[in-house]
PDB file with SEQRES, HELIX, SHEET and CRYST1 records, atoms N, CA, C and O in Angstrom:
SEQRES   1 A   68  UNK UNK UNK UNK UNK UNK UNK UNK UNK UNK UNK UNK UNK          
SEQRES   2 A   68  UNK UNK UNK UNK UNK UNK UNK UNK UNK UNK UNK UNK UNK          
SEQRES   3 A   68  UNK UNK UNK UNK UNK UNK UNK UNK UNK UNK UNK UNK UNK          
SEQRES   4 A   68  UNK UNK UNK UNK UNK UNK UNK UNK UNK UNK UNK UNK UNK          
SEQRES   5 A   68  UNK UNK UNK UNK UNK UNK UNK UNK UNK UNK UNK UNK UNK          
SEQRES   6 A   68  UNK UNK UNK                                                  
SHEET    1 AA1 3 UNK A  28  UNK A  34  0                                        
SHEET    2 AA1 3 UNK A  37  UNK A  44 -1                                        
SHEET    3 AA1 3 UNK A  52  UNK A  62 -1                                        
CRYST1    1.000    1.000    1.000  90.00  90.00  90.00 P 1           1          
ATOM      1  N   UNK A   1     -20.063 111.445  -9.678  1.00  0.00           N  
ATOM      2  CA  UNK A   1     -20.093 110.050  -9.352  1.00  0.00           C  
ATOM      3  C   UNK A   1     -19.498 109.882  -7.969  1.00  0.00           C  
ATOM      4  O   UNK A   1     -18.320 109.559  -7.817  1.00  0.00           O  
ATOM      5  N   UNK A   2     -20.296 110.097  -7.003  1.00  0.00           N  
ATOM      6  CA  UNK A   2     -19.894 109.902  -5.621  1.00  0.00           C  
ATOM      7  C   UNK A   2     -20.455 108.629  -5.036  1.00  0.00           C  
ATOM      8  O   UNK A   2     -21.465 108.138  -5.541  1.00  0.00           O  
ATOM      9  N   UNK A   3     -19.881 108.084  -4.036  1.00  0.00           N  
ATOM     10  CA  UNK A   3     -20.278 106.861  -3.322  1.00  0.00           C  
ATOM     11  C   UNK A   3     -20.289 105.664  -4.199  1.00  0.00           C  
ATOM     12  O   UNK A   3     -21.070 104.740  -3.970  1.00  0.00           O  
ATOM     13  N   UNK A   4     -19.446 105.640  -5.205  1.00  0.00           N  
ATOM     14  CA  UNK A   4     -19.296 104.454  -6.050  1.00  0.00           C  
ATOM     15  C   UNK A   4     -17.967 103.819  -5.659  1.00  0.00           C  
ATOM     16  O   UNK A   4     -16.942 104.501  -5.658  1.00  0.00           O  
ATOM     17  N   UNK A   5     -17.960 102.518  -5.323  1.00  0.00           N  
ATOM     18  CA  UNK A   5     -16.727 101.892  -4.936  1.00  0.00           C  
ATOM     19  C   UNK A   5     -15.740 101.760  -6.089  1.00  0.00           C  
ATOM     20  O   UNK A   5     -16.132 101.485  -7.223  1.00  0.00           O  
ATOM     21  N   UNK A   6     -14.475 101.954  -5.796  1.00  0.00           N  
ATOM     22  CA  UNK A   6     -13.434 101.871  -6.749  1.00  0.00           C  
ATOM     23  C   UNK A   6     -13.077 100.389  -6.987  1.00  0.00           C  
ATOM     24  O   UNK A   6     -12.458  99.782  -6.113  1.00  0.00           O  
ATOM     25  N   UNK A   7     -13.431  99.798  -8.104  1.00  0.00           N  
ATOM     26  CA  UNK A   7     -13.198  98.395  -8.360  1.00  0.00           C  
ATOM     27  C   UNK A   7     -11.736  98.125  -8.723  1.00  0.00           C  
ATOM     28  O   UNK A   7     -11.324  96.965  -8.771  1.00  0.00           O  
ATOM     29  N   UNK A   8     -10.973  99.135  -8.970  1.00  0.00           N  
ATOM     30  CA  UNK A   8      -9.548  98.960  -9.329  1.00  0.00           C  
ATOM     31  C   UNK A   8      -8.690  98.971  -8.043  1.00  0.00           C  
ATOM     32  O   UNK A   8      -7.470  98.833  -8.136  1.00  0.00           O  
ATOM     33  N   UNK A   9      -9.266  99.123  -6.904  1.00  0.00           N  
ATOM     34  CA  UNK A   9      -8.532  99.155  -5.659  1.00  0.00           C  
ATOM     35  C   UNK A   9      -8.414  97.709  -5.125  1.00  0.00           C  
ATOM     36  O   UNK A   9      -9.440  97.067  -4.900  1.00  0.00           O  
ATOM     37  N   UNK A  10      -7.259  97.211  -4.928  1.00  0.00           N  
ATOM     38  CA  UNK A  10      -7.034  95.843  -4.498  1.00  0.00           C  
ATOM     39  C   UNK A  10      -6.821  95.723  -2.999  1.00  0.00           C  
ATOM     40  O   UNK A  10      -6.340  94.695  -2.523  1.00  0.00           O  
ATOM     41  N   UNK A  11      -7.166  96.743  -2.260  1.00  0.00           N  
ATOM     42  CA  UNK A  11      -7.030  96.694  -0.839  1.00  0.00           C  
ATOM     43  C   UNK A  11      -8.098  95.804  -0.230  1.00  0.00           C  
ATOM     44  O   UNK A  11      -9.247  95.871  -0.666  1.00  0.00           O  
ATOM     45  N   UNK A  12      -7.778  94.971   0.759  1.00  0.00           N  
ATOM     46  CA  UNK A  12      -8.825  94.142   1.367  1.00  0.00           C  
ATOM     47  C   UNK A  12      -9.844  94.997   2.132  1.00  0.00           C  
ATOM     48  O   UNK A  12      -9.503  96.019   2.726  1.00  0.00           O  
ATOM     49  N   UNK A  13     -11.091  94.551   2.099  1.00  0.00           N  
ATOM     50  CA  UNK A  13     -12.151  95.264   2.773  1.00  0.00           C  
ATOM     51  C   UNK A  13     -11.973  95.192   4.270  1.00  0.00           C  
ATOM     52  O   UNK A  13     -11.621  94.139   4.801  1.00  0.00           O  
ATOM     53  N   UNK A  14     -12.210  96.294   4.963  1.00  0.00           N  
ATOM     54  CA  UNK A  14     -12.143  96.333   6.409  1.00  0.00           C  
ATOM     55  C   UNK A  14     -13.393  95.690   6.997  1.00  0.00           C  
ATOM     56  O   UNK A  14     -14.506  96.123   6.699  1.00  0.00           O  
ATOM     57  N   UNK A  15     -13.229  94.680   7.814  1.00  0.00           N  
ATOM     58  CA  UNK A  15     -14.328  93.992   8.453  1.00  0.00           C  
ATOM     59  C   UNK A  15     -14.490  94.555   9.852  1.00  0.00           C  
ATOM     60  O   UNK A  15     -14.015  93.968  10.824  1.00  0.00           O  
ATOM     61  N   UNK A  16     -15.154  95.682   9.952  1.00  0.00           N  
ATOM     62  CA  UNK A  16     -15.261  96.360  11.266  1.00  0.00           C  
ATOM     63  C   UNK A  16     -16.624  96.224  11.894  1.00  0.00           C  
ATOM     64  O   UNK A  16     -16.863  96.827  12.940  1.00  0.00           O  
ATOM     65  N   UNK A  17     -17.540  95.459  11.306  1.00  0.00           N  
ATOM     66  CA  UNK A  17     -18.844  95.263  11.921  1.00  0.00           C  
ATOM     67  C   UNK A  17     -19.218  93.798  11.830  1.00  0.00           C  
ATOM     68  O   UNK A  17     -20.063  93.417  11.020  1.00  0.00           O  
ATOM     69  N   UNK A  18     -18.577  92.954  12.677  1.00  0.00           N  
ATOM     70  CA  UNK A  18     -18.876  91.514  12.620  1.00  0.00           C  
ATOM     71  C   UNK A  18     -20.305  91.209  13.044  1.00  0.00           C  
ATOM     72  O   UNK A  18     -20.900  91.957  13.819  1.00  0.00           O  
ATOM     73  N   UNK A  19     -20.858  90.104  12.532  1.00  0.00           N  
ATOM     74  CA  UNK A  19     -22.220  89.728  12.957  1.00  0.00           C  
ATOM     75  C   UNK A  19     -22.231  89.261  14.410  1.00  0.00           C  
ATOM     76  O   UNK A  19     -21.245  88.710  14.899  1.00  0.00           O  
ATOM     77  N   UNK A  20     -23.320  89.479  15.075  1.00  0.00           N  
ATOM     78  CA  UNK A  20     -23.463  89.058  16.493  1.00  0.00           C  
ATOM     79  C   UNK A  20     -24.149  87.731  16.552  1.00  0.00           C  
ATOM     80  O   UNK A  20     -25.225  87.551  15.982  1.00  0.00           O  
ATOM     81  N   UNK A  21     -23.524  86.778  17.252  1.00  0.00           N  
ATOM     82  CA  UNK A  21     -24.113  85.441  17.390  1.00  0.00           C  
ATOM     83  C   UNK A  21     -25.218  85.446  18.430  1.00  0.00           C  
ATOM     84  O   UNK A  21     -25.051  85.946  19.543  1.00  0.00           O  
ATOM     85  N   UNK A  22     -26.353  84.876  18.039  1.00  0.00           N  
ATOM     86  CA  UNK A  22     -27.482  84.800  18.988  1.00  0.00           C  
ATOM     87  C   UNK A  22     -27.319  83.518  19.776  1.00  0.00           C  
ATOM     88  O   UNK A  22     -27.112  82.453  19.194  1.00  0.00           O  
ATOM     89  N   UNK A  23     -27.412  83.606  21.108  1.00  0.00           N  
ATOM     90  CA  UNK A  23     -27.269  82.471  21.945  1.00  0.00           C  
ATOM     91  C   UNK A  23     -28.397  81.461  21.694  1.00  0.00           C  
ATOM     92  O   UNK A  23     -29.556  81.855  21.566  1.00  0.00           O  
ATOM     93  N   UNK A  24     -28.073  80.174  21.625  1.00  0.00           N  
ATOM     94  CA  UNK A  24     -29.061  79.110  21.427  1.00  0.00           C  
ATOM     95  C   UNK A  24     -29.800  79.247  20.117  1.00  0.00           C  
ATOM     96  O   UNK A  24     -30.982  78.909  20.051  1.00  0.00           O  
ATOM     97  N   UNK A  25     -29.141  79.739  19.055  1.00  0.00           N  
ATOM     98  CA  UNK A  25     -29.762  79.864  17.749  1.00  0.00           C  
ATOM     99  C   UNK A  25     -29.714  78.483  17.043  1.00  0.00           C  
ATOM    100  O   UNK A  25     -28.795  77.697  17.272  1.00  0.00           O  
ATOM    101  N   UNK A  26     -30.686  78.212  16.212  1.00  0.00           N  
ATOM    102  CA  UNK A  26     -30.763  76.955  15.504  1.00  0.00           C  
ATOM    103  C   UNK A  26     -29.839  77.026  14.281  1.00  0.00           C  
ATOM    104  O   UNK A  26     -29.703  78.080  13.660  1.00  0.00           O  
ATOM    105  N   UNK A  27     -29.209  75.899  13.944  1.00  0.00           N  
ATOM    106  CA  UNK A  27     -28.308  75.825  12.809  1.00  0.00           C  
ATOM    107  C   UNK A  27     -28.728  74.632  11.995  1.00  0.00           C  
ATOM    108  O   UNK A  27     -28.941  73.548  12.538  1.00  0.00           O  
ATOM    109  N   UNK A  28     -28.852  74.822  10.672  1.00  0.00           N  
ATOM    110  CA  UNK A  28     -29.170  73.743   9.735  1.00  0.00           C  
ATOM    111  C   UNK A  28     -28.416  73.975   8.411  1.00  0.00           C  
ATOM    112  O   UNK A  28     -28.478  75.052   7.817  1.00  0.00           O  
ATOM    113  N   UNK A  29     -27.734  72.969   7.994  1.00  0.00           N  
ATOM    114  CA  UNK A  29     -26.912  73.041   6.794  1.00  0.00           C  
ATOM    115  C   UNK A  29     -27.153  71.835   5.942  1.00  0.00           C  
ATOM    116  O   UNK A  29     -27.145  70.715   6.451  1.00  0.00           O  
ATOM    117  N   UNK A  30     -27.372  72.023   4.639  1.00  0.00           N  
ATOM    118  CA  UNK A  30     -27.510  70.929   3.720  1.00  0.00           C  
ATOM    119  C   UNK A  30     -26.125  70.594   3.170  1.00  0.00           C  
ATOM    120  O   UNK A  30     -25.561  71.344   2.373  1.00  0.00           O  
ATOM    121  N   UNK A  31     -25.579  69.436   3.616  1.00  0.00           N  
ATOM    122  CA  UNK A  31     -24.213  69.077   3.258  1.00  0.00           C  
ATOM    123  C   UNK A  31     -24.155  68.463   1.878  1.00  0.00           C  
ATOM    124  O   UNK A  31     -23.139  68.567   1.191  1.00  0.00           O  
ATOM    125  N   UNK A  32     -25.255  67.812   1.458  1.00  0.00           N  
ATOM    126  CA  UNK A  32     -25.232  67.093   0.189  1.00  0.00           C  
ATOM    127  C   UNK A  32     -26.654  67.106  -0.375  1.00  0.00           C  
ATOM    128  O   UNK A  32     -27.608  66.760   0.321  1.00  0.00           O  
ATOM    129  N   UNK A  33     -26.784  67.498  -1.607  1.00  0.00           N  
ATOM    130  CA  UNK A  33     -28.052  67.453  -2.324  1.00  0.00           C  
ATOM    131  C   UNK A  33     -27.856  66.773  -3.658  1.00  0.00           C  
ATOM    132  O   UNK A  33     -26.965  67.133  -4.428  1.00  0.00           O  
ATOM    133  N   UNK A  34     -28.692  65.790  -3.928  1.00  0.00           N  
ATOM    134  CA  UNK A  34     -28.621  65.116  -5.252  1.00  0.00           C  
ATOM    135  C   UNK A  34     -30.025  64.621  -5.565  1.00  0.00           C  
ATOM    136  O   UNK A  34     -30.586  63.807  -4.833  1.00  0.00           O  
ATOM    137  N   UNK A  35     -30.577  65.115  -6.647  1.00  0.00           N  
ATOM    138  CA  UNK A  35     -31.911  64.664  -7.045  1.00  0.00           C  
ATOM    139  C   UNK A  35     -32.895  65.076  -5.952  1.00  0.00           C  
ATOM    140  O   UNK A  35     -33.014  66.255  -5.617  1.00  0.00           O  
ATOM    141  N   UNK A  36     -33.612  64.061  -5.392  1.00  0.00           N  
ATOM    142  CA  UNK A  36     -34.594  64.350  -4.346  1.00  0.00           C  
ATOM    143  C   UNK A  36     -34.062  64.030  -2.959  1.00  0.00           C  
ATOM    144  O   UNK A  36     -34.833  64.033  -1.999  1.00  0.00           O  
ATOM    145  N   UNK A  37     -32.760  63.752  -2.821  1.00  0.00           N  
ATOM    146  CA  UNK A  37     -32.187  63.370  -1.541  1.00  0.00           C  
ATOM    147  C   UNK A  37     -31.346  64.515  -0.970  1.00  0.00           C  
ATOM    148  O   UNK A  37     -30.553  65.126  -1.687  1.00  0.00           O  
ATOM    149  N   UNK A  38     -31.518  64.797   0.299  1.00  0.00           N  
ATOM    150  CA  UNK A  38     -30.751  65.834   0.977  1.00  0.00           C  
ATOM    151  C   UNK A  38     -30.221  65.322   2.304  1.00  0.00           C  
ATOM    152  O   UNK A  38     -30.976  64.773   3.106  1.00  0.00           O  
ATOM    153  N   UNK A  39     -28.917  65.498   2.541  1.00  0.00           N  
ATOM    154  CA  UNK A  39     -28.294  65.150   3.801  1.00  0.00           C  
ATOM    155  C   UNK A  39     -28.168  66.480   4.615  1.00  0.00           C  
ATOM    156  O   UNK A  39     -27.615  67.469   4.135  1.00  0.00           O  
ATOM    157  N   UNK A  40     -28.689  66.458   5.828  1.00  0.00           N  
ATOM    158  CA  UNK A  40     -28.716  67.668   6.598  1.00  0.00           C  
ATOM    159  C   UNK A  40     -27.942  67.491   7.933  1.00  0.00           C  
ATOM    160  O   UNK A  40     -27.953  66.419   8.538  1.00  0.00           O  
ATOM    161  N   UNK A  41     -27.293  68.551   8.350  1.00  0.00           N  
ATOM    162  CA  UNK A  41     -26.606  68.604   9.646  1.00  0.00           C  
ATOM    163  C   UNK A  41     -27.308  69.713  10.422  1.00  0.00           C  
ATOM    164  O   UNK A  41     -27.465  70.817   9.900  1.00  0.00           O  
ATOM    165  N   UNK A  42     -27.729  69.449  11.646  1.00  0.00           N  
ATOM    166  CA  UNK A  42     -28.418  70.438  12.458  1.00  0.00           C  
ATOM    167  C   UNK A  42     -28.096  70.234  13.931  1.00  0.00           C  
ATOM    168  O   UNK A  42     -27.655  69.163  14.349  1.00  0.00           O  
ATOM    169  N   UNK A  43     -28.327  71.297  14.713  1.00  0.00           N  
ATOM    170  CA  UNK A  43     -28.095  71.203  16.156  1.00  0.00           C  
ATOM    171  C   UNK A  43     -29.394  71.083  16.907  1.00  0.00           C  
ATOM    172  O   UNK A  43     -29.445  71.369  18.104  1.00  0.00           O  
ATOM    173  N   UNK A  44     -30.473  70.657  16.218  1.00  0.00           N  
ATOM    174  CA  UNK A  44     -31.776  70.443  16.847  1.00  0.00           C  
ATOM    175  C   UNK A  44     -32.475  69.323  16.115  1.00  0.00           C  
ATOM    176  O   UNK A  44     -32.080  68.979  15.001  1.00  0.00           O  
ATOM    177  N   UNK A  45     -33.531  68.726  16.725  1.00  0.00           N  
ATOM    178  CA  UNK A  45     -34.266  67.663  16.074  1.00  0.00           C  
ATOM    179  C   UNK A  45     -35.187  68.248  15.035  1.00  0.00           C  
ATOM    180  O   UNK A  45     -36.138  68.952  15.374  1.00  0.00           O  
ATOM    181  N   UNK A  46     -34.927  67.976  13.803  1.00  0.00           N  
ATOM    182  CA  UNK A  46     -35.666  68.552  12.680  1.00  0.00           C  
ATOM    183  C   UNK A  46     -37.094  68.008  12.641  1.00  0.00           C  
ATOM    184  O   UNK A  46     -38.027  68.763  12.369  1.00  0.00           O  
ATOM    185  N   UNK A  47     -37.285  66.710  12.908  1.00  0.00           N  
ATOM    186  CA  UNK A  47     -38.598  66.111  12.787  1.00  0.00           C  
ATOM    187  C   UNK A  47     -39.536  66.671  13.885  1.00  0.00           C  
ATOM    188  O   UNK A  47     -40.678  67.045  13.616  1.00  0.00           O  
ATOM    189  N   UNK A  48     -39.002  66.714  15.154  1.00  0.00           N  
ATOM    190  CA  UNK A  48     -39.827  67.181  16.238  1.00  0.00           C  
ATOM    191  C   UNK A  48     -39.843  68.685  16.370  1.00  0.00           C  
ATOM    192  O   UNK A  48     -40.606  69.240  17.160  1.00  0.00           O  
ATOM    193  N   UNK A  49     -38.963  69.373  15.561  1.00  0.00           N  
ATOM    194  CA  UNK A  49     -38.806  70.840  15.626  1.00  0.00           C  
ATOM    195  C   UNK A  49     -38.574  71.296  17.039  1.00  0.00           C  
ATOM    196  O   UNK A  49     -39.177  72.258  17.515  1.00  0.00           O  
ATOM    197  N   UNK A  50     -37.650  70.555  17.730  1.00  0.00           N  
ATOM    198  CA  UNK A  50     -37.399  70.816  19.148  1.00  0.00           C  
ATOM    199  C   UNK A  50     -36.431  71.975  19.366  1.00  0.00           C  
ATOM    200  O   UNK A  50     -36.046  72.710  18.458  1.00  0.00           O  
ATOM    201  N   UNK A  51     -36.076  72.075  20.627  1.00  0.00           N  
ATOM    202  CA  UNK A  51     -35.139  73.128  21.034  1.00  0.00           C  
ATOM    203  C   UNK A  51     -33.728  72.739  20.686  1.00  0.00           C  
ATOM    204  O   UNK A  51     -33.457  71.583  20.362  1.00  0.00           O  
ATOM    205  N   UNK A  52     -32.826  73.696  20.751  1.00  0.00           N  
ATOM    206  CA  UNK A  52     -31.403  73.479  20.440  1.00  0.00           C  
ATOM    207  C   UNK A  52     -30.810  72.555  21.476  1.00  0.00           C  
ATOM    208  O   UNK A  52     -31.004  72.773  22.671  1.00  0.00           O  
ATOM    209  N   UNK A  53     -30.099  71.539  21.060  1.00  0.00           N  
ATOM    210  CA  UNK A  53     -29.504  70.587  21.959  1.00  0.00           C  
ATOM    211  C   UNK A  53     -27.991  70.792  22.089  1.00  0.00           C  
ATOM    212  O   UNK A  53     -27.457  71.797  21.619  1.00  0.00           O  
ATOM    213  N   UNK A  54     -27.319  69.861  22.713  1.00  0.00           N  
ATOM    214  CA  UNK A  54     -25.896  69.952  22.911  1.00  0.00           C  
ATOM    215  C   UNK A  54     -25.146  69.110  21.902  1.00  0.00           C  
ATOM    216  O   UNK A  54     -23.917  69.179  21.863  1.00  0.00           O  
ATOM    217  N   UNK A  55     -25.820  68.316  21.082  1.00  0.00           N  
ATOM    218  CA  UNK A  55     -25.134  67.467  20.126  1.00  0.00           C  
ATOM    219  C   UNK A  55     -25.662  67.766  18.714  1.00  0.00           C  
ATOM    220  O   UNK A  55     -26.737  68.339  18.533  1.00  0.00           O  
ATOM    221  N   UNK A  56     -24.853  67.349  17.717  1.00  0.00           N  
ATOM    222  CA  UNK A  56     -25.244  67.510  16.353  1.00  0.00           C  
ATOM    223  C   UNK A  56     -26.049  66.335  15.868  1.00  0.00           C  
ATOM    224  O   UNK A  56     -25.811  65.207  16.301  1.00  0.00           O  
ATOM    225  N   UNK A  57     -26.978  66.561  14.998  1.00  0.00           N  
ATOM    226  CA  UNK A  57     -27.828  65.497  14.463  1.00  0.00           C  
ATOM    227  C   UNK A  57     -27.774  65.553  12.938  1.00  0.00           C  
ATOM    228  O   UNK A  57     -27.802  66.633  12.347  1.00  0.00           O  
ATOM    229  N   UNK A  58     -27.697  64.378  12.307  1.00  0.00           N  
ATOM    230  CA  UNK A  58     -27.787  64.301  10.868  1.00  0.00           C  
ATOM    231  C   UNK A  58     -29.095  63.650  10.455  1.00  0.00           C  
ATOM    232  O   UNK A  58     -29.653  62.833  11.188  1.00  0.00           O  
ATOM    233  N   UNK A  59     -29.564  64.006   9.317  1.00  0.00           N  
ATOM    234  CA  UNK A  59     -30.787  63.368   8.823  1.00  0.00           C  
ATOM    235  C   UNK A  59     -30.741  63.369   7.279  1.00  0.00           C  
ATOM    236  O   UNK A  59     -30.052  64.166   6.643  1.00  0.00           O  
ATOM    237  N   UNK A  60     -31.509  62.438   6.730  1.00  0.00           N  
ATOM    238  CA  UNK A  60     -31.591  62.312   5.302  1.00  0.00           C  
ATOM    239  C   UNK A  60     -33.048  62.484   4.907  1.00  0.00           C  
ATOM    240  O   UNK A  60     -33.898  61.707   5.341  1.00  0.00           O  
ATOM    241  N   UNK A  61     -33.350  63.472   4.103  1.00  0.00           N  
ATOM    242  CA  UNK A  61     -34.664  63.699   3.624  1.00  0.00           C  
ATOM    243  C   UNK A  61     -34.759  63.288   2.190  1.00  0.00           C  
ATOM    244  O   UNK A  61     -33.856  63.539   1.392  1.00  0.00           O  
ATOM    245  N   UNK A  62     -35.879  62.643   1.859  1.00  0.00           N  
ATOM    246  CA  UNK A  62     -36.078  62.165   0.476  1.00  0.00           C  
ATOM    247  C   UNK A  62     -37.403  62.704   0.028  1.00  0.00           C  
ATOM    248  O   UNK A  62     -38.413  62.512   0.705  1.00  0.00           O  
ATOM    249  N   UNK A  63     -37.422  63.379  -1.104  1.00  0.00           N  
ATOM    250  CA  UNK A  63     -38.634  63.894  -1.705  1.00  0.00           C  
ATOM    251  C   UNK A  63     -38.462  65.369  -2.043  1.00  0.00           C  
ATOM    252  O   UNK A  63     -37.406  65.958  -1.814  1.00  0.00           O  
ATOM    253  N   UNK A  64     -39.519  65.948  -2.591  1.00  0.00           N  
ATOM    254  CA  UNK A  64     -39.477  67.324  -3.038  1.00  0.00           C  
ATOM    255  C   UNK A  64     -39.811  68.289  -1.903  1.00  0.00           C  
ATOM    256  O   UNK A  64     -39.576  69.489  -2.046  1.00  0.00           O  
ATOM    257  N   UNK A  65     -40.344  67.813  -0.789  1.00  0.00           N  
ATOM    258  CA  UNK A  65     -40.717  68.686   0.315  1.00  0.00           C  
ATOM    259  C   UNK A  65     -42.151  69.149   0.236  1.00  0.00           C  
ATOM    260  O   UNK A  65     -42.668  69.678   1.220  1.00  0.00           O  
ATOM    261  N   UNK A  66     -42.814  68.976  -0.887  1.00  0.00           N  
ATOM    262  CA  UNK A  66     -44.211  69.390  -1.039  1.00  0.00           C  
ATOM    263  C   UNK A  66     -45.138  68.309  -0.505  1.00  0.00           C  
ATOM    264  O   UNK A  66     -45.103  67.160  -0.946  1.00  0.00           O  
ATOM    265  N   UNK A  67     -45.975  68.708   0.462  1.00  0.00           N  
ATOM    266  CA  UNK A  67     -46.962  67.779   1.042  1.00  0.00           C  
ATOM    267  C   UNK A  67     -46.341  66.478   1.542  1.00  0.00           C  
ATOM    268  O   UNK A  67     -46.895  65.391   1.376  1.00  0.00           O  
ATOM    269  N   UNK A  68     -45.159  66.632   2.166  1.00  0.00           N  
ATOM    270  CA  UNK A  68     -44.458  65.442   2.640  1.00  0.00           C  
ATOM    271  C   UNK A  68     -44.881  65.009   4.042  1.00  0.00           C  
ATOM    272  O   UNK A  68     -44.367  64.018   4.563  1.00  0.00           O  
TER     273      UNK A  68                                                      
END                                                                             
């Protein structure tokens, strides 16, 4: 039984390979979802599918997303 992590070890995992941030990458987060309503925070215009801007934009989508 080699290469099996020891689950009884309470030592914190070493984070030696952090992710690399891509410059001008798009960010979109659903802050609130309830039923068919979603509140979204993004750094680009979701409707126009534009480029990354310098300000944050919020939007509210209503529906299931199918054929909208």
